[in-house]
Rosetta silent file (secondary structure, phi, psi, omega in degrees, C-alpha in Angstrom):
SEQUENCE: MVGKWKGDVGKAKLGLMAAVGGAGIGLAGASWPAIPIIIATLAIFAFLRLLWFTHDLNSQILRARAEILPEVDQAIVSGRYIGPPPPA
SCORE:     score description
SCORE:     0.000 S_00000001
   1 L     0.000  -40.836  180.000   24.253   -6.983  225.936 S_00000001
   2 H   -66.515  -36.716  178.810   25.043   -3.369  226.751 S_00000001
   3 H   -63.516  -36.127  177.764   28.437   -3.730  225.076 S_00000001
   4 H   -63.476  -44.222 -179.427   26.805   -4.885  221.849 S_00000001
   5 H   -68.798  -32.532  177.653   24.585   -1.823  221.759 S_00000001
   6 H   -64.701  -40.314  176.117   27.554    0.407  222.550 S_00000001
   7 H   -65.946  -38.101  178.405   29.365   -1.005  219.504 S_00000001
   8 H   -66.020  -37.583  177.949   26.273   -0.497  217.359 S_00000001
   9 H   -66.028  -38.273  177.049   26.041    3.147  218.449 S_00000001
  10 H   -62.040  -42.072  177.340   29.700    3.614  217.498 S_00000001
  11 H   -67.938  -36.197  178.514   29.041    2.228  214.031 S_00000001
  12 H   -67.031  -33.343  176.536   25.937    4.385  213.720 S_00000001
  13 H   -62.621  -40.873  178.160   28.016    7.474  214.554 S_00000001
  14 H   -64.177  -42.141  177.982   30.311    6.681  211.635 S_00000001
  15 H   -65.071  -38.476  178.206   27.327    6.265  209.326 S_00000001
  16 H   -64.408  -43.169  178.599   25.818    9.506  210.555 S_00000001
  17 H   -63.468  -38.641  178.121   29.067   11.379  209.913 S_00000001
  18 H   -65.739  -40.714 -179.928   29.249    9.912  206.401 S_00000001
  19 H   -66.677  -42.376  178.881   25.647   10.916  205.680 S_00000001
  20 H   -67.436  -37.972  175.505   26.160   14.459  206.958 S_00000001
  21 H   -63.608  -39.649  176.156   29.387   14.706  204.966 S_00000001
  22 H   -64.434  -37.887  176.698   27.523   13.551  201.861 S_00000001
  23 H   -66.068  -36.930  176.916   24.871   16.189  202.477 S_00000001
  24 H   -64.210  -40.918  176.526   27.613   18.799  202.782 S_00000001
  25 H   -66.084  -38.318  177.796   29.085   17.715  199.465 S_00000001
  26 H   -62.923  -38.451  178.135   25.591   17.782  197.979 S_00000001
  27 H   -72.087  -22.946 -176.426   25.105   21.346  199.156 S_00000001
  28 L   -74.073  -11.463  176.574   28.513   22.334  197.785 S_00000001
  29 L   144.744   21.249  176.380   27.387   22.038  194.202 S_00000001
  30 L   -73.043  163.316 -177.470   26.082   18.648  193.188 S_00000001
  31 L   -76.347  -26.885  178.492   23.415   18.493  190.511 S_00000001
  32 L  -124.830   78.222 -175.682   20.839   16.832  192.826 S_00000001
  33 L   -72.985  -15.292 -176.794   21.416   18.259  196.329 S_00000001
  34 H   -70.792  -35.375 -175.860   18.025   17.123  197.666 S_00000001
  35 H   -64.788  -50.508  177.663   18.855   13.397  197.659 S_00000001
  36 H   -63.418  -31.963  179.042   21.893   13.560  200.002 S_00000001
  37 H   -68.557  -41.371  177.925   20.019   15.947  202.280 S_00000001
  38 H   -64.225  -43.400  179.435   17.049   13.570  202.520 S_00000001
  39 H   -64.268  -41.009  178.176   19.355   10.620  203.216 S_00000001
  40 H   -64.762  -39.226  177.936   21.222   12.610  205.898 S_00000001
  41 H   -63.832  -42.867  177.220   17.927   13.581  207.531 S_00000001
  42 H   -64.627  -37.915  178.167   16.810    9.954  207.621 S_00000001
  43 H   -65.794  -38.163  177.708   20.182    8.941  209.057 S_00000001
  44 H   -63.621  -45.964  179.261   19.857   11.568  211.792 S_00000001
  45 H   -63.603  -39.115  178.510   16.390   10.301  212.741 S_00000001
  46 H   -65.531  -39.456  179.225   17.605    6.674  212.734 S_00000001
  47 H   -66.292  -42.169  178.155   20.564    7.599  214.949 S_00000001
  48 H   -64.501  -37.164  177.333   18.334    9.452  217.405 S_00000001
  49 H   -64.124  -41.851  178.146   15.983    6.452  217.517 S_00000001
  50 H   -64.751  -42.100  177.183   18.923    4.154  218.290 S_00000001
  51 H   -62.654  -42.084  178.572   20.141    6.477  221.052 S_00000001
  52 H   -62.317  -43.206 -179.754   16.648    6.612  222.558 S_00000001
  53 H   -64.349  -43.964 -179.425   16.379    2.805  222.454 S_00000001
  54 H   -67.391  -36.951  176.532   19.784    2.253  224.096 S_00000001
  55 H   -63.484  -43.348  178.423   18.995    4.809  226.810 S_00000001
  56 H   -63.593  -41.384  179.022   15.697    3.036  227.500 S_00000001
  57 H   -63.335  -45.005  179.453   17.443   -0.347  227.557 S_00000001
  58 H   -63.029  -39.981  179.133   20.096    0.861  229.998 S_00000001
  59 H   -68.054  -35.785  177.078   17.491    2.320  232.337 S_00000001
  60 H   -67.376  -38.258  178.611   15.502   -0.932  232.286 S_00000001
  61 H   -65.782  -43.408  178.480   18.627   -2.957  233.089 S_00000001
  62 H   -63.242  -41.668  179.138   19.497   -0.665  236.010 S_00000001
  63 H   -66.020  -39.178  178.554   15.950   -0.850  237.351 S_00000001
  64 H   -64.635  -39.816  177.535   15.931   -4.649  237.043 S_00000001
  65 H   -63.011  -39.211 -177.647   19.205   -4.852  238.958 S_00000001
  66 H   -74.118  -30.175 -175.642   17.796   -2.668  241.711 S_00000001
  67 H   -95.874  -38.524 -170.980   14.477   -4.534  241.986 S_00000001
  68 H   -91.339  -42.150 -175.202   15.236   -8.176  241.164 S_00000001
  69 H   -61.256  -39.538  175.983   18.715   -8.868  242.503 S_00000001
  70 H   -61.898  -37.512  178.389   17.889   -8.129  246.163 S_00000001
  71 H   -66.964  -38.253  177.435   14.941  -10.549  245.952 S_00000001
  72 H   -64.998  -43.308  177.610   17.149  -13.248  244.416 S_00000001
  73 H   -60.246  -43.229  178.572   19.720  -12.762  247.174 S_00000001
  74 H   -64.861  -37.624  179.126   17.018  -13.090  249.834 S_00000001
  75 H   -65.819  -39.241  179.133   15.648  -16.250  248.193 S_00000001
  76 H   -68.955  -43.914 -178.356   19.091  -17.868  248.196 S_00000001
  77 H   -66.106  -40.727 -177.205   19.823  -16.866  251.801 S_00000001
  78 H   -78.730   -8.772  177.868   16.432  -18.019  253.107 S_00000001
  79 L    89.078    7.232  178.056   16.718  -21.382  251.330 S_00000001
  80 L   -71.766  -24.776  179.029   13.780  -20.911  248.964 S_00000001
  81 L  -116.504  116.445 -176.587   16.110  -21.426  246.007 S_00000001
  82 L   -95.286  -46.269 -178.688   18.284  -24.512  246.226 S_00000001
  83 L   161.300  171.887  178.909   19.650  -24.803  242.712 S_00000001
  84 L   -69.884  153.454  178.507   18.773  -25.898  239.221 S_00000001
  85 L   -67.355  150.930 -179.905   17.483  -29.440  238.793 S_00000001
  86 L   -66.747  150.369  179.525   20.069  -32.060  237.788 S_00000001
  87 L   -66.031  146.908 -177.191   20.246  -32.882  234.080 S_00000001
  88 L   -76.697    0.000    0.000   18.198  -35.881  232.988 S_00000001
């Protein structure tokens, strides 16, 4: 799951660079420079939102590993968890 989000962030970086490059071209002398600048600003906010979400996801996964996995190990060792039921 983390690998999927890492790939999505990589693709978002490419889109962000394209949007910022388009804004630079728009500032260089296009007839409507406001449109590329607005699109680049929206792309920056979307990229920051994606980074915030992936950081939050990674921290939740790390916390779950630290809190849940020791309890699962103890349940298996103590015999409270035997195994999944056999298929019907």
